[in-house]
C-alpha positions, 0 to 999 in steps of 0.5 A: 536513484530509486528510493529503497527500503531495508526489510528485517528478517533473518537476511536484511532484504533491501528492496526498491519501492517502486517494485511494491504494489502495496503494504497489507497489514495484519496486527504486528505484521506487514505483507509486501505485495510486489509487481512480480507477484511475490509477497514478503511478510515481515514482523513490523506493523504498517504504522512503522512503514507508513512513517518512513514513507511519509515523505514519498509521495507515491504511497498513501494509506487508504485504509488501516490495513493498507498502504498503496503505491499510486503508480499501480492503482487501476480504478477506483470503484464506488459501492455506495455514497459512502463506500469506495474501494481501489482496484489495483493492477495486481487484481487486489481490491483494497477498501478506502476507509469512510474517513478517507472517502475524500482520497476517492477523488484524488487518487484516480489522477 
């Protein structure tokens, strides 16, 4: 069985977490980026979803604005000694916070 999450809204939407490439936080909104290119905006903060996905090792928070699905990481890029970003399979480029630069070594594996 594939883990699922219910997104609030006008209609409660149930999604499979395996179809989520990454989550993007913007103040009190979260954008879900899916494998088919669709984007869904939900009026809940990224912190709420981070807590609900804490037990799922596929997801990792790399920045205050991003939670990534490890399965869709294409490569880790280094800009400088302390600056890294993640290239996702859908073409998205997501920063890795300086405080989480240790993730650069483990995410690509």
